[in-house]
C-alpha positions in Angstrom: 10.7 -2.2 -23.4 7.6 -3.0 -21.4 7.4 -4.0 -17.8 6.7 -7.6 -18.8 9.7 -7.8 -21.0 11.9 -6.4 -18.4 10.6 -8.9 -15.9 11.3 -11.6 -18.2 14.9 -10.5 -18.8 15.5 -10.0 -15.0 14.1 -13.6 -14.4 16.5 -14.9 -17.1 19.5 -13.1 -15.7 18.7 -14.3 -12.1 18.6 -17.9 -13.3 21.8 -17.6 -15.0 23.6 -16.3 -11.9 21.7 -18.5 -9.5 20.0 -15.6 -7.7 16.3 -15.7 -6.6 13.8 -14.5 -9.1 12.4 -11.0 -8.7 8.8 -10.5 -7.7 6.4 -10.2 -10.6 5.2 -6.8 -11.6 2.2 -5.7 -9.6 2.8 -8.3 -6.9 3.2 -5.6 -4.1 1.1 -2.8 -5.4 -1.5 -3.1 -2.7 1.3 -3.1 0.0 2.8 -0.1 -1.4 -0.7 1.7 -1.4 -1.2 0.7 2.3 2.3 1.9 3.2 1.6 5.2 1.6 -1.8 5.6 3.3 -0.2 4.8 6.6 2.7 7.4 6.1 0.1 10.0 5.2 -1.8 9.2 8.3 1.4 9.3 10.3 2.3 12.7 8.9 -1.2 14.1 9.8 -0.7 13.2 13.4 2.6 14.6 13.6 1.3 17.9 12.0 -1.5 18.0 14.5 -4.4 17.2 12.1 -7.0 14.5 13.0 -6.0 11.1 11.4 -8.9 9.9 9.1 -9.6 6.3 8.4 -10.8 2.9 9.6 -10.4 3.6 13.1 -12.4 6.9 13.1 -15.0 5.3 10.9 -15.3 2.5 13.6 -15.6 4.9 16.5 -18.1 6.9 14.5 -20.3 3.8 14.1 -20.0 3.0 17.9 -21.1 6.5 18.9 -23.5 7.4 16.2 -24.9 4.1 15.2 -24.5 4.7 11.6 -21.4 5.2 9.2 -20.5 8.8 8.5 -20.2 9.8 4.8 -16.6 10.8 3.8 -14.6 8.7 6.3 
């Protein structure tokens, strides 16, 4: 069964039982990617490694006046 077929079946079952419908497949993919990125940054800081990302790139732009490649 494909993801779409499972979603349609779950939606049908939810309507039969009066439950709220589940979110469509892919509706929260970007949120999951952001949470994974934040978790990896957190683990890096806890392990004593520098956290890479938007804040570091913004600080580099402020200090050096240009974006650093690879950040």
